Short mmCIF file of the C-alpha atoms (twelve columns), coordinates in Angstrom:
data_MODEL
# 
_entry.id   MODEL 
# 
loop_
_atom_site.group_PDB 
_atom_site.id 
_atom_site.type_symbol 
_atom_site.label_atom_id 
_atom_site.label_alt_id 
_atom_site.label_comp_id 
_atom_site.label_asym_id 
_atom_site.label_seq_id 
_atom_site.Cartn_x 
_atom_site.Cartn_y 
_atom_site.Cartn_z 
_atom_site.pdbx_PDB_model_num 
ATOM 1   C CA . MET A 1   -76.924 -16.500 66.167 1 
ATOM 2   C CA . ASN A 2   -76.038 -19.820 64.548 1 
ATOM 3   C CA . ARG A 3   -74.081 -17.998 61.835 1 
ATOM 4   C CA . VAL A 4   -72.109 -16.083 64.442 1 
ATOM 5   C CA . LEU A 5   -71.208 -19.301 66.214 1 
ATOM 6   C CA . LEU A 6   -70.147 -20.773 62.874 1 
ATOM 7   C CA . VAL A 7   -67.740 -17.855 62.315 1 
ATOM 8   C CA . LEU A 8   -66.292 -18.278 65.805 1 
ATOM 9   C CA . LEU A 9   -65.838 -22.002 65.246 1 
ATOM 10  C CA . LEU A 10  -64.106 -21.459 61.921 1 
ATOM 11  C CA . LEU A 11  -61.653 -18.937 63.328 1 
ATOM 12  C CA . SER A 12  -60.915 -20.984 66.425 1 
ATOM 13  C CA . SER A 13  -60.211 -24.046 64.291 1 
ATOM 14  C CA . LEU A 14  -57.543 -22.343 62.167 1 
ATOM 15  C CA . ARG A 15  -54.981 -24.248 64.192 1 
ATOM 16  C CA . GLY A 16  -56.160 -27.402 62.480 1 
ATOM 17  C CA . LEU A 17  -55.785 -25.805 59.042 1 
ATOM 18  C CA . SER A 18  -52.380 -24.275 59.675 1 
ATOM 19  C CA . ALA A 19  -50.777 -27.032 61.734 1 
ATOM 20  C CA . GLU A 20  -52.422 -30.321 60.767 1 
ATOM 21  C CA . ILE A 21  -49.495 -31.206 58.527 1 
ATOM 22  C CA . ASP A 22  -47.188 -30.949 61.559 1 
ATOM 23  C CA . SER A 23  -49.044 -33.771 63.310 1 
ATOM 24  C CA . ILE A 24  -48.523 -36.315 60.533 1 
ATOM 25  C CA . GLU A 25  -46.255 -39.097 61.704 1 
ATOM 26  C CA . THR A 26  -45.145 -42.108 59.737 1 
ATOM 27  C CA . LYS A 27  -44.622 -45.552 61.156 1 
ATOM 28  C CA . ASP A 28  -42.917 -46.713 57.990 1 
ATOM 29  C CA . SER A 29  -39.208 -47.103 58.627 1 
ATOM 30  C CA . SER A 30  -38.373 -46.580 54.963 1 
ATOM 31  C CA . LEU A 31  -35.925 -43.689 54.527 1 
ATOM 32  C CA . VAL A 32  -37.623 -42.636 51.290 1 
ATOM 33  C CA . ARG A 33  -41.023 -42.421 52.951 1 
ATOM 34  C CA . GLN A 34  -39.588 -40.466 55.862 1 
ATOM 35  C CA . LYS A 35  -38.011 -37.909 53.532 1 
ATOM 36  C CA . SER A 36  -41.226 -37.637 51.554 1 
ATOM 37  C CA . HIS A 37  -43.277 -36.954 54.675 1 
ATOM 38  C CA . ALA A 38  -40.698 -34.442 55.921 1 
ATOM 39  C CA . LYS A 39  -40.953 -32.466 52.682 1 
ATOM 40  C CA . PHE A 40  -44.746 -32.683 52.799 1 
ATOM 41  C CA . ARG A 41  -44.800 -31.307 56.347 1 
ATOM 42  C CA . ALA A 42  -42.373 -28.521 55.447 1 
ATOM 43  C CA . TRP A 43  -44.493 -27.376 52.512 1 
ATOM 44  C CA . GLY A 44  -47.636 -27.686 54.626 1 
ATOM 45  C CA . ARG A 45  -46.241 -25.278 57.204 1 
ATOM 46  C CA . ILE A 46  -45.983 -22.626 54.515 1 
ATOM 47  C CA . LEU A 47  -48.953 -23.559 52.350 1 
ATOM 48  C CA . ALA A 48  -51.733 -23.358 54.948 1 
ATOM 49  C CA . PRO A 49  -51.089 -19.764 56.165 1 
ATOM 50  C CA . ALA A 50  -50.223 -18.701 52.600 1 
ATOM 51  C CA . VAL A 51  -53.698 -19.832 51.520 1 
ATOM 52  C CA . LEU A 52  -55.223 -17.618 54.228 1 
ATOM 53  C CA . VAL A 53  -53.284 -14.581 53.018 1 
ATOM 54  C CA . SER A 54  -54.125 -15.333 49.390 1 
ATOM 55  C CA . TYR A 55  -57.808 -15.575 50.223 1 
ATOM 56  C CA . GLY A 56  -57.595 -12.165 51.868 1 
ATOM 57  C CA . PHE A 57  -56.051 -10.618 48.754 1 
ATOM 58  C CA . THR A 58  -58.970 -11.803 46.631 1 
ATOM 59  C CA . SER A 59  -61.234 -9.491  48.636 1 
ATOM 60  C CA . LEU A 60  -59.461 -6.407  47.285 1 
ATOM 61  C CA . ASP A 61  -61.416 -6.769  44.028 1 
ATOM 62  C CA . GLN A 62  -65.159 -6.920  43.660 1 
ATOM 63  C CA . GLY A 63  -66.054 -10.595 43.522 1 
ATOM 64  C CA . LEU A 64  -67.291 -13.586 45.481 1 
ATOM 65  C CA . THR A 65  -64.917 -12.934 48.399 1 
ATOM 66  C CA . LYS A 66  -66.112 -9.340  48.726 1 
ATOM 67  C CA . GLN A 67  -69.712 -10.511 48.603 1 
ATOM 68  C CA . ALA A 68  -68.987 -13.080 51.311 1 
ATOM 69  C CA . ASP A 69  -67.442 -10.343 53.467 1 
ATOM 70  C CA . LYS A 70  -70.541 -8.194  53.122 1 
ATOM 71  C CA . HIS A 71  -72.859 -11.115 53.829 1 
ATOM 72  C CA . ILE A 72  -71.005 -12.125 57.008 1 
ATOM 73  C CA . ARG A 73  -70.901 -8.498  58.202 1 
ATOM 74  C CA . HIS A 74  -74.649 -8.168  57.576 1 
ATOM 75  C CA . GLU A 75  -75.383 -11.308 59.566 1 
ATOM 76  C CA . LEU A 76  -73.201 -10.188 62.482 1 
ATOM 77  C CA . LEU A 77  -74.814 -6.746  62.626 1 
ATOM 78  C CA . GLU A 78  -78.247 -8.305  62.429 1 
ATOM 79  C CA . GLU A 79  -77.518 -10.724 65.283 1 
ATOM 80  C CA . MET A 80  -75.528 -8.265  67.452 1 
ATOM 81  C CA . PRO A 81  -76.368 -4.710  66.365 1 
ATOM 82  C CA . HIS A 82  -75.014 -3.025  69.496 1 
ATOM 83  C CA . PHE A 83  -72.058 -5.278  70.273 1 
ATOM 84  C CA . SER A 84  -68.927 -3.495  71.496 1 
ATOM 85  C CA . THR A 85  -65.957 -4.632  73.554 1 
ATOM 86  C CA . HIS A 86  -62.290 -3.794  74.099 1 
ATOM 87  C CA . PHE A 87  -61.474 -7.335  75.241 1 
ATOM 88  C CA . ASP A 88  -59.801 -8.063  71.912 1 
ATOM 89  C CA . ASP A 89  -57.179 -5.402  72.710 1 
ATOM 90  C CA . LYS A 90  -55.966 -7.579  75.596 1 
ATOM 91  C CA . LEU A 91  -56.779 -11.029 74.239 1 
ATOM 92  C CA . GLN A 92  -54.378 -10.633 71.307 1 
ATOM 93  C CA . TYR A 93  -51.478 -10.857 73.777 1 
ATOM 94  C CA . ALA A 94  -52.897 -13.694 75.893 1 
ATOM 95  C CA . PRO A 95  -50.975 -16.574 74.239 1 
ATOM 96  C CA . VAL A 96  -47.557 -14.928 74.660 1 
ATOM 97  C CA . ALA A 97  -48.378 -13.970 78.237 1 
ATOM 98  C CA . ALA A 98  -49.370 -17.595 78.836 1 
ATOM 99  C CA . VAL A 99  -46.005 -18.839 77.543 1 
ATOM 100 C CA . TYR A 100 -44.084 -16.848 80.148 1 
ATOM 101 C CA . ALA A 101 -46.605 -17.621 82.905 1 
ATOM 102 C CA . LEU A 102 -46.436 -21.370 82.220 1 
ATOM 103 C CA . ASN A 103 -42.652 -21.270 82.214 1 
ATOM 104 C CA . MET A 104 -42.682 -19.498 85.581 1 
ATOM 105 C CA . VAL A 105 -44.760 -22.291 87.120 1 
ATOM 106 C CA . GLY A 106 -42.428 -24.979 85.810 1 
ATOM 107 C CA . VAL A 107 -43.740 -25.988 82.382 1 
ATOM 108 C CA . LYS A 108 -40.619 -26.475 80.266 1 
ATOM 109 C CA . SER A 109 -40.584 -24.625 76.962 1 
ATOM 110 C CA . ARG A 110 -38.589 -25.386 73.851 1 
ATOM 111 C CA . HIS A 111 -36.202 -22.436 74.260 1 
ATOM 112 C CA . ASN A 112 -34.632 -20.595 77.174 1 
ATOM 113 C CA . LEU A 113 -35.738 -17.114 78.229 1 
ATOM 114 C CA . VAL A 114 -33.314 -15.189 76.017 1 
ATOM 115 C CA . ASP A 115 -33.887 -17.280 72.891 1 
ATOM 116 C CA . ARG A 116 -37.656 -17.402 73.067 1 
ATOM 117 C CA . THR A 117 -37.870 -13.677 73.799 1 
ATOM 118 C CA . ALA A 118 -35.653 -12.973 70.795 1 
ATOM 119 C CA . ILE A 119 -37.813 -15.255 68.645 1 
ATOM 120 C CA . TYR A 120 -41.002 -13.516 69.716 1 
ATOM 121 C CA . PHE A 121 -39.460 -10.077 69.219 1 
ATOM 122 C CA . ILE A 122 -38.280 -10.925 65.688 1 
ATOM 123 C CA . SER A 123 -41.607 -12.572 64.797 1 
ATOM 124 C CA . ASN A 124 -43.599 -9.617  66.059 1 
ATOM 125 C CA . THR A 125 -41.345 -7.135  64.269 1 
ATOM 126 C CA . LEU A 126 -41.626 -9.024  60.982 1 
ATOM 127 C CA . MET A 127 -45.393 -9.233  61.379 1 
ATOM 128 C CA . GLY A 128 -45.696 -5.534  62.244 1 
ATOM 129 C CA . LEU A 129 -43.697 -4.439  59.214 1 
ATOM 130 C CA . SER A 130 -45.744 -6.695  56.932 1 
ATOM 131 C CA . VAL A 131 -49.095 -5.564  58.318 1 
ATOM 132 C CA . ASN A 132 -48.261 -1.861  58.147 1 
ATOM 133 C CA . PHE A 133 -46.921 -2.200  54.600 1 
ATOM 134 C CA . LEU A 134 -50.116 -3.935  53.463 1 
ATOM 135 C CA . LYS A 135 -52.379 -1.455  55.256 1 
ATOM 136 C CA . GLU A 136 -50.640 1.489   53.614 1 
ATOM 137 C CA . HIS A 137 -50.599 0.028   50.099 1 
ATOM 138 C CA . THR A 138 -54.045 -1.606  49.956 1 
ATOM 139 C CA . ALA A 139 -55.963 1.259   51.642 1 
ATOM 140 C CA . LYS A 140 -58.985 -0.966  52.202 1 
ATOM 141 C CA . LEU A 141 -61.935 0.713   53.911 1 
ATOM 142 C CA . ARG A 142 -62.965 -0.715  57.264 1 
ATOM 143 C CA . PRO A 143 -66.551 -1.986  57.525 1 
ATOM 144 C CA . SER A 144 -67.155 0.784   60.075 1 
ATOM 145 C CA . GLY A 145 -65.875 3.380   57.606 1 
ATOM 146 C CA . ASP A 146 -63.428 4.803   60.172 1 
ATOM 147 C CA . ASP A 147 -60.350 4.689   57.934 1 
ATOM 148 C CA . ARG A 148 -58.653 2.810   55.103 1 
ATOM 149 C CA . ARG A 149 -56.426 0.535   57.190 1 
ATOM 150 C CA . SER A 150 -58.603 -2.546  57.240 1 
ATOM 151 C CA . PHE A 151 -56.385 -5.068  55.429 1 
ATOM 152 C CA . PRO A 152 -55.092 -7.142  57.109 1 
ATOM 153 C CA . SER A 153 -56.252 -7.248  60.729 1 
ATOM 154 C CA . GLY A 154 -53.333 -6.215  62.937 1 
ATOM 155 C CA . HIS A 155 -54.955 -7.508  66.120 1 
ATOM 156 C CA . THR A 156 -55.486 -10.904 64.513 1 
ATOM 157 C CA . ALA A 157 -51.947 -11.021 63.146 1 
ATOM 158 C CA . THR A 158 -50.553 -10.184 66.590 1 
ATOM 159 C CA . ALA A 159 -52.716 -12.881 68.176 1 
ATOM 160 C CA . PHE A 160 -51.635 -15.572 65.703 1 
ATOM 161 C CA . VAL A 161 -47.958 -14.680 66.056 1 
ATOM 162 C CA . ALA A 162 -48.432 -15.338 69.760 1 
ATOM 163 C CA . ALA A 163 -50.522 -18.481 69.169 1 
ATOM 164 C CA . GLU A 164 -47.908 -20.066 66.896 1 
ATOM 165 C CA . PHE A 165 -45.228 -18.970 69.379 1 
ATOM 166 C CA . MET A 166 -47.109 -20.805 72.134 1 
ATOM 167 C CA . ARG A 167 -47.600 -23.894 69.974 1 
ATOM 168 C CA . GLN A 168 -43.943 -24.057 69.012 1 
ATOM 169 C CA . GLU A 169 -42.676 -23.615 72.567 1 
ATOM 170 C CA . PHE A 170 -44.889 -26.311 74.092 1 
ATOM 171 C CA . LYS A 171 -45.614 -28.715 71.218 1 
ATOM 172 C CA . ASP A 172 -43.279 -31.301 72.741 1 
ATOM 173 C CA . VAL A 173 -45.121 -31.066 76.062 1 
ATOM 174 C CA . SER A 174 -48.705 -31.301 74.809 1 
ATOM 175 C CA . PRO A 175 -50.578 -30.328 71.617 1 
ATOM 176 C CA . TRP A 176 -53.307 -28.816 73.792 1 
ATOM 177 C CA . TYR A 177 -51.182 -25.743 74.460 1 
ATOM 178 C CA . GLY A 178 -51.283 -25.042 70.743 1 
ATOM 179 C CA . VAL A 179 -55.034 -25.612 70.680 1 
ATOM 180 C CA . ALA A 180 -55.457 -23.122 73.532 1 
ATOM 181 C CA . GLY A 181 -53.274 -20.523 71.816 1 
ATOM 182 C CA . TYR A 182 -55.081 -20.815 68.498 1 
ATOM 183 C CA . THR A 183 -58.466 -20.685 70.203 1 
ATOM 184 C CA . MET A 184 -57.536 -17.384 71.867 1 
ATOM 185 C CA . ALA A 185 -56.229 -16.039 68.566 1 
ATOM 186 C CA . GLY A 186 -59.326 -17.164 66.673 1 
ATOM 187 C CA . THR A 187 -61.550 -15.515 69.252 1 
ATOM 188 C CA . THR A 188 -59.565 -12.291 68.835 1 
ATOM 189 C CA . GLY A 189 -60.271 -12.350 65.116 1 
ATOM 190 C CA . ALA A 190 -63.963 -13.017 65.685 1 
ATOM 191 C CA . LEU A 191 -64.200 -10.091 68.100 1 
ATOM 192 C CA . ARG A 192 -62.606 -7.780  65.515 1 
ATOM 193 C CA . MET A 193 -65.469 -8.632  63.141 1 
ATOM 194 C CA . MET A 194 -68.106 -8.414  65.845 1 
ATOM 195 C CA . ASN A 195 -66.777 -4.945  66.715 1 
ATOM 196 C CA . ASN A 196 -67.265 -4.016  63.038 1 
ATOM 197 C CA . LYS A 197 -63.556 -3.202  62.683 1 
ATOM 198 C CA . HIS A 198 -62.638 -5.819  60.078 1 
ATOM 199 C CA . TRP A 199 -64.037 -7.913  57.275 1 
ATOM 200 C CA . PHE A 200 -63.799 -11.694 57.408 1 
ATOM 201 C CA . SER A 201 -61.090 -11.668 54.716 1 
ATOM 202 C CA . ASP A 202 -59.027 -9.185  56.767 1 
ATOM 203 C CA . VAL A 203 -59.068 -11.569 59.699 1 
ATOM 204 C CA . LEU A 204 -58.040 -14.594 57.644 1 
ATOM 205 C CA . ALA A 205 -55.197 -12.650 56.046 1 
ATOM 206 C CA . GLY A 206 -54.066 -11.382 59.449 1 
ATOM 207 C CA . ALA A 207 -54.002 -14.942 60.761 1 
ATOM 208 C CA . GLY A 208 -51.896 -16.042 57.799 1 
ATOM 209 C CA . VAL A 209 -49.418 -13.183 58.200 1 
ATOM 210 C CA . GLY A 210 -49.050 -13.913 61.908 1 
ATOM 211 C CA . ILE A 211 -48.477 -17.636 61.447 1 
ATOM 212 C CA . LEU A 212 -46.014 -17.117 58.592 1 
ATOM 213 C CA . SER A 213 -44.054 -14.549 60.604 1 
ATOM 214 C CA . SER A 214 -43.616 -16.929 63.535 1 
ATOM 215 C CA . ARG A 215 -42.823 -19.975 61.419 1 
ATOM 216 C CA . PHE A 216 -40.257 -18.102 59.332 1 
ATOM 217 C CA . THR A 217 -38.567 -16.830 62.495 1 
ATOM 218 C CA . TYR A 218 -38.381 -20.311 64.037 1 
ATOM 219 C CA . PHE A 219 -36.849 -21.558 60.785 1 
ATOM 220 C CA . ALA A 220 -34.328 -18.710 60.519 1 
ATOM 221 C CA . TYR A 221 -33.449 -18.175 64.180 1 
ATOM 222 C CA . PRO A 222 -30.702 -20.830 64.417 1 
ATOM 223 C CA . TYR A 223 -28.892 -19.082 61.560 1 
ATOM 224 C CA . ILE A 224 -29.486 -15.639 63.090 1 
ATOM 225 C CA . LYS A 225 -28.175 -16.807 66.439 1 
ATOM 226 C CA . ASN A 226 -25.129 -18.691 65.160 1 
ATOM 227 C CA . LYS A 227 -24.076 -16.457 62.276 1 
ATOM 228 C CA . ILE A 228 -25.058 -12.977 63.405 1 
ATOM 229 C CA . ILE A 229 -25.456 -12.756 67.168 1 
ATOM 230 C CA . LYS A 230 -22.453 -14.964 68.026 1 
ATOM 231 C CA . THR A 231 -20.292 -13.391 65.338 1 
ATOM 232 C CA . LYS A 232 -20.859 -9.958  66.800 1 
ATOM 233 C CA . GLY A 233 -20.484 -11.255 70.330 1 
ATOM 234 C CA . LEU A 234 -23.811 -9.772  71.307 1 
ATOM 235 C CA . ASN A 235 -25.137 -10.678 74.737 1 
ATOM 236 C CA . PHE A 236 -28.399 -9.361  76.035 1 
ATOM 237 C CA . VAL A 237 -31.166 -10.034 78.515 1 
ATOM 238 C CA . ALA A 238 -34.774 -9.417  77.547 1 
ATOM 239 C CA . THR A 239 -38.060 -9.889  79.318 1 
ATOM 240 C CA . PRO A 240 -41.701 -9.124  78.499 1 
ATOM 241 C CA . THR A 241 -43.363 -6.186  80.263 1 
ATOM 242 C CA . PHE A 242 -46.988 -5.251  80.788 1 
ATOM 243 C CA . GLN A 243 -47.680 -1.651  81.737 1 
ATOM 244 C CA . ASN A 244 -50.772 0.542   81.438 1 
ATOM 245 C CA . GLY A 245 -52.523 -2.195  79.512 1 
ATOM 246 C CA . ASN A 246 -49.747 -2.557  76.934 1 
ATOM 247 C CA . LEU A 247 -47.452 -5.526  76.401 1 
ATOM 248 C CA . GLY A 248 -43.834 -4.797  75.559 1 
ATOM 249 C CA . ILE A 249 -40.285 -6.072  75.821 1 
ATOM 250 C CA . ALA A 250 -37.554 -4.639  77.988 1 
ATOM 251 C CA . ALA A 251 -34.010 -5.415  76.866 1 
ATOM 252 C CA . LEU A 252 -30.619 -4.786  78.454 1 
ATOM 253 C CA . ILE A 253 -27.909 -4.645  75.789 1 
ATOM 254 C CA . PRO A 254 -24.320 -3.863  76.844 1 
ATOM 255 C CA . LEU A 255 -22.693 -1.184  74.679 1 
# 
C-alpha cells in the first residue's frame, strides 16, 4: 500500500514540477536580473510539461521506462486486485467546474466569462487533437489489453488542462486554488492506473500534454482575440453545461 500512496503523492505533486518556476520572484531591482528571471520562468513553463511528455515517449520502446511501467502496474494490482471505479470520469472535469462555481460565489477570476470560456474551449480542443493524434499513431496497448489507445491518457490530459486553467484564473487570488486543481488532476491520473486503464508513463505524458495545451492557449489568446476575433467582428456568448454526466460548452454565435 505504501507504493500506491507514493504514486498518488507523485501525481498530486506535479503542480510543483510544472509550476514551481512561476513562483520565483526576485527582490533584486536590477533590470538585467529581472529580465534573466523572466526568461528563466518562461522557459520553465514549457520545459517542465515537455519533460513529462518526453518521459512518456521513452516508454514506447523496450527499456527502463517500460520496465518501470510494468513494475508499478504489478504493485498496484497486487495491492488492489479488484479495484474499480468510474469516479475518474467525473473528477477529470472537477477543476473547470470549480472555476465557474467559485466565480458564481464571488471569487474574482483573471478573465471574464466569455474570455475564460474561449480559453478553456481552445485549450481543450488543442489537447483533444493532440491526444487523439498520439493515440492513433503510437497504438500502445493498454495494460488491461482492451485496445491500443493507451498513450497518452486522455482523462489525465483533460484533468490537467482544467487544473492549469484553474491555476491561471485564480493565481492572483491564492496559489492554493492551483494546488487544489493539480491535486484533483493528479488523483484522476492515479485512478486511471488503479483502474488498469493506463501505464504510469501514459499518465505523465497526458499531464504534460494537458499543461502545455493550457499554457500555449494563455500565451496565444491575446493575439487570437485582438487579431482574429476582433478583426472578424465576432461576438458570442458561451457557457459550460453539464448534462447526463457529461461536461460541455453551449455557445450562441450570431450568423
